[in-house]
SEVEXRO-373919 format. One line per field, with one value per residue (C-alpha): x, y, z; residue in one letter. Coordinates in steps of 0.5 Angstrom, whole numbers, always signed. Example, Ala and Ser with C-alpha at 12.3 -4.5 7.8 and 13.67 -1.06 7.14 Angstrom:
residues 2
xx: c(+25;+27) $
yy: c(-9;-2) $
zz: c(+16;+14) $
residu: c(a;s) $
This chain:
residues 420
xx: c(+651;+654;+656;+658;+661;+662;+668;+675;+678;+680;+673;+671;+678;+676;+669;+671;+676;+670;+665;+670;+671;+663;+661;+655;+660;+661;+663;+666;+666;+669;+668;+673;+677;+684;+691;+689;+682;+685;+688;+682;+676;+675;+675;+671;+671;+664;+661;+659;+655;+651;+645;+643;+650;+650;+643;+646;+652;+648;+644;+650;+654;+648;+649;+645;+647;+650;+653;+655;+661;+662;+657;+657;+653;+648;+647;+646;+641;+644;+640;+634;+635;+637;+631;+627;+630;+629;+636;+637;+642;+645;+645;+640;+636;+638;+633;+635;+642;+641;+643;+650;+650;+646;+648;+642;+637;+640;+640;+632;+631;+635;+630;+624;+625;+629;+636;+641;+646;+650;+647;+647;+646;+645;+648;+649;+652;+659;+658;+652;+656;+662;+657;+654;+661;+663;+657;+658;+666;+671;+672;+667;+666;+665;+662;+661;+653;+655;+659;+666;+670;+671;+675;+669;+670;+674;+674;+676;+680;+680;+676;+680;+681;+673;+672;+677;+674;+667;+671;+674;+667;+663;+668;+668;+673;+669;+665;+657;+658;+660;+655;+652;+655;+653;+656;+656;+657;+664;+662;+667;+668;+671;+669;+667;+663;+657;+655;+648;+645;+637;+632;+627;+624;+629;+636;+642;+648;+654;+660;+664;+670;+674;+678;+684;+682;+688;+694;+700;+701;+698;+692;+696;+695;+690;+683;+684;+679;+682;+689;+688;+682;+681;+675;+672;+671;+672;+668;+662;+660;+654;+650;+652;+651;+644;+643;+645;+641;+634;+635;+639;+639;+632;+628;+632;+630;+623;+623;+625;+620;+615;+617;+616;+624;+625;+633;+635;+643;+648;+648;+654;+653;+659;+658;+661;+661;+662;+660;+656;+652;+652;+651;+650;+656;+654;+651;+654;+650;+656;+661;+667;+674;+678;+673;+670;+677;+677;+670;+671;+677;+673;+666;+669;+665;+658;+658;+655;+649;+648;+648;+644;+639;+639;+637;+631;+628;+630;+635;+630;+632;+640;+645;+652;+657;+663;+669;+672;+678;+681;+683;+687;+688;+694;+694;+699;+699;+703;+707;+703;+696;+691;+694;+698;+702;+706;+703;+706;+711;+713;+711;+716;+715;+708;+710;+712;+706;+702;+695;+691;+685;+688;+693;+693;+694;+688;+689;+686;+690;+694;+695;+700;+704;+709;+709;+710;+705;+705;+701;+695;+692;+693;+691;+694;+695;+691;+695;+690;+691;+687;+689;+687;+688;+689;+696;+697;+693;+698;+704;+702;+700;+706;+711;+708;+708;+715;+717;+714;+719;+715;+720;+715;+709;+708;+704;+702;+706;+700;+694;+690;+693;+687;+685;+692) $
yy: c(+521;+516;+509;+503;+498;+490;+486;+487;+485;+488;+489;+493;+497;+499;+500;+505;+508;+510;+512;+516;+521;+522;+529;+525;+521;+524;+519;+512;+506;+499;+492;+489;+493;+492;+496;+499;+501;+504;+509;+512;+510;+508;+500;+497;+490;+487;+480;+481;+475;+477;+481;+483;+485;+490;+493;+495;+497;+501;+504;+506;+510;+513;+509;+512;+506;+500;+496;+489;+486;+479;+473;+470;+475;+476;+468;+469;+474;+480;+485;+482;+484;+491;+492;+489;+495;+500;+501;+502;+497;+495;+487;+482;+478;+471;+468;+471;+470;+462;+465;+464;+459;+454;+451;+447;+453;+457;+451;+450;+458;+457;+451;+455;+462;+458;+462;+458;+455;+448;+441;+439;+434;+434;+429;+427;+420;+419;+413;+415;+422;+418;+413;+419;+422;+416;+416;+423;+423;+428;+434;+436;+441;+439;+444;+444;+446;+451;+457;+455;+462;+461;+455;+449;+448;+443;+443;+436;+434;+427;+422;+421;+428;+428;+422;+425;+432;+428;+424;+430;+435;+429;+427;+434;+438;+444;+442;+443;+447;+440;+436;+436;+437;+439;+436;+440;+440;+443;+449;+452;+459;+465;+467;+474;+477;+482;+486;+489;+492;+490;+494;+488;+491;+495;+492;+496;+494;+497;+494;+488;+485;+479;+475;+470;+464;+460;+461;+461;+464;+461;+460;+454;+451;+451;+455;+461;+467;+471;+473;+479;+482;+488;+492;+493;+485;+486;+479;+482;+487;+491;+486;+480;+484;+486;+478;+476;+482;+479;+472;+471;+476;+479;+472;+471;+477;+476;+469;+471;+476;+471;+467;+472;+473;+480;+481;+487;+488;+487;+481;+478;+474;+469;+468;+463;+466;+463;+465;+471;+467;+468;+462;+463;+459;+462;+468;+471;+476;+481;+484;+480;+480;+482;+485;+490;+493;+495;+497;+502;+504;+506;+508;+512;+517;+516;+509;+511;+515;+508;+504;+508;+509;+501;+500;+505;+502;+508;+505;+507;+514;+513;+511;+510;+515;+511;+514;+511;+508;+501;+499;+493;+490;+485;+480;+480;+473;+469;+464;+457;+460;+457;+452;+453;+460;+463;+469;+475;+477;+484;+488;+494;+499;+501;+508;+510;+507;+512;+513;+517;+517;+513;+508;+506;+499;+496;+492;+485;+480;+486;+488;+493;+492;+496;+501;+495;+492;+485;+480;+476;+472;+469;+474;+480;+486;+489;+493;+497;+502;+505;+508;+510;+504;+497;+497;+504;+501;+494;+498;+503;+497;+492;+498;+499;+491;+491;+497;+493;+489;+483;+477;+472;+474;+472;+475;+473;+476;+475;+479;+481;+477;+475;+482;+484) $
zz: c(+98;+103;+99;+101;+97;+99;+97;+97;+90;+84;+81;+88;+87;+80;+82;+88;+83;+78;+83;+88;+82;+81;+85;+88;+92;+99;+103;+101;+105;+102;+106;+107;+102;+101;+101;+95;+96;+103;+99;+96;+101;+108;+109;+114;+117;+116;+114;+107;+107;+113;+111;+118;+120;+113;+114;+121;+119;+114;+119;+124;+118;+115;+108;+102;+97;+97;+91;+92;+88;+89;+88;+95;+98;+92;+93;+101;+99;+102;+97;+100;+107;+105;+101;+106;+111;+105;+104;+96;+93;+87;+86;+85;+89;+92;+88;+82;+84;+82;+75;+77;+83;+80;+73;+72;+74;+68;+63;+65;+64;+57;+56;+58;+54;+48;+49;+45;+49;+49;+50;+57;+62;+69;+74;+82;+81;+78;+74;+71;+69;+66;+62;+59;+57;+55;+50;+48;+47;+48;+48;+53;+59;+66;+70;+78;+79;+84;+86;+85;+85;+77;+78;+77;+70;+66;+59;+58;+51;+52;+57;+62;+64;+63;+68;+73;+73;+75;+80;+83;+83;+86;+90;+94;+91;+91;+97;+96;+90;+86;+89;+82;+76;+69;+63;+57;+49;+47;+43;+38;+37;+40;+47;+50;+55;+55;+60;+61;+67;+68;+73;+72;+66;+62;+60;+58;+55;+58;+55;+52;+54;+53;+58;+59;+63;+63;+67;+62;+55;+49;+53;+57;+64;+69;+68;+73;+75;+70;+68;+64;+60;+55;+52;+47;+45;+37;+36;+39;+34;+34;+30;+34;+41;+38;+37;+44;+47;+43;+43;+50;+55;+54;+53;+60;+63;+61;+63;+70;+71;+69;+75;+80;+81;+76;+75;+78;+78;+73;+68;+65;+59;+57;+50;+45;+38;+32;+24;+28;+32;+39;+44;+52;+56;+62;+66;+72;+76;+78;+74;+72;+75;+71;+66;+71;+71;+64;+64;+69;+66;+60;+64;+70;+74;+70;+73;+79;+76;+71;+78;+82;+76;+76;+83;+83;+77;+72;+67;+61;+63;+62;+57;+58;+54;+51;+48;+42;+47;+49;+55;+58;+65;+66;+73;+76;+81;+86;+83;+84;+83;+82;+86;+93;+93;+98;+102;+105;+100;+99;+93;+91;+86;+86;+89;+82;+78;+75;+78;+73;+69;+63;+68;+75;+79;+82;+88;+89;+94;+98;+105;+108;+114;+117;+111;+106;+101;+101;+97;+101;+95;+89;+84;+87;+82;+76;+72;+68;+62;+57;+50;+43;+41;+44;+42;+46;+52;+51;+51;+57;+61;+60;+61;+68;+70;+68;+73;+79;+83;+85;+84;+87;+82;+75;+69;+62;+57;+51;+54;+48;+43;+40;+38;+37) $
residu: c(m;n;i;l;i;l;g;g;g;g;r;e;h;s;l;a;w;a;i;k;q;n;p;k;c;d;r;l;i;v;a;p;g;n;a;g;i;a;q;i;a;d;c;a;t;l;d;i;e;d;g;d;a;v;a;s;f;c;a;d;k;a;i;d;f;v;v;i;g;p;e;a;p;l;a;a;g;v;a;d;v;l;r;a;n;d;i;l;v;f;g;c;s;g;a;a;a;q;l;e;s;s;k;s;f;t;k;a;i;c;d;a;c;n;a;p;t;a;a;y;a;h;f;t;d;a;e;a;a;k;s;y;v;t;e;q;g;a;p;i;v;i;k;a;d;g;l;a;a;g;k;g;v;v;v;a;m;d;l;a;t;a;h;a;a;i;d;d;m;l;g;g;q;f;g;d;a;g;a;e;v;v;i;e;e;f;m;e;g;e;e;a;s;f;f;l;l;c;d;g;e;t;v;l;p;v;g;t;a;q;d;h;k;r;a;f;d;g;d;k;g;p;n;t;g;g;m;g;a;y;s;p;a;p;v;l;t;e;a;v;a;q;k;a;l;d;e;i;v;q;p;t;v;t;e;m;a;k;r;g;t;p;f;q;g;v;l;y;a;g;l;m;i;k;d;g;q;p;r;l;v;e;y;n;v;r;f;g;d;p;e;c;q;v;l;m;m;r;l;g;a;q;i;l;d;l;l;h;a;c;a;r;g;e;l;a;n;v;r;p;i;w;a;d;d;h;a;m;t;i;v;m;a;a;e;g;y;p;g;s;y;e;k;g;t;v;i;k;g;l;d;a;a;p;d;t;s;s;a;t;v;f;h;a;g;t;t;e;a;n;g;q;i;t;a;t;g;g;r;v;l;n;v;t;a;r;g;a;s;l;k;d;a;h;a;s;a;y;g;i;v;d;a;i;d;w;p;e;g;f;f;r;r;d;i;g;h;r;a;l) $
């Protein structure tokens, strides 16, 4: 089949890498792609948030199946346009994407289906929000209500930080995404990511992972989109995962269907786990980045069959096959990220990096110019490896990182420290 993947980051490179291994994939196009993706697929220039443009492209290229990677085209309703044009697509509707694009929408869903989550309040007025925070005390969590590229969350350990975050968000730091804020109880415990495919009725768990949001070792520094991840997540035991499925995810999917907005796609539940009890931190409606990279490293070619079955409403007929292995990915980012950073710096040593079923480098923010790979984004490379143990995967991944010559980049040395 001819397959189109929308997106151009590390998540999409890992999806392309896994899908390309499946013999059912005849031609693979990624829009817009990146320098790494261009080595395994055709890259196309396309406005991926314009549903009509994507549908027209699919007609021109005889595309059989579309996989939507990032959240923005999902929130923009691209999947709805494709379905209206009878194009098979993996990705949720614009209405269902509110589970990620609106924190207050998700809280209302949790209230309706009694899914355990943090206590919260919702504000559009800064003074009212600050009064609430003062009354509640710190630590407390301030979230931009809309999509903020994984950066619209401040865990405030004191009132001054909380008040500043409210002023920043409601003052326009994240544009329309911060026009409203959700203020949540600070939840203690260990955070983990639970990934499930949903076809509107059937819910199928497809993996667990833990990521590292802070920029620097020891979980210090500002929040980022993620500086590394590993899979599986030890804290998400079979019993805890089943509890999360029964008490959080399945009730959410049932409530969404009841409202006439059935969920079809991947549901990524960020969970806080304490004493074996999971509570929902937030939902995302796409694979996590960089969690997708470790999941794809472990799942491989079978991911195409799983995504295709999900899009066709046939999830009940498939199951993921897991090896007893572990995977780790280490993000190499441009110095200054998540703040301002230099673009166009040259990365050397990638030619010598392995590209096998157990170790590879997924590109995120890269381009090729004059035969050289250059950095164009904040998070630039995802060095990913798997092994019989997490220790093996850790050794392999860091061995590859240390051989890459990029003085303008940085990375964390302690990915996987919770499990190791």
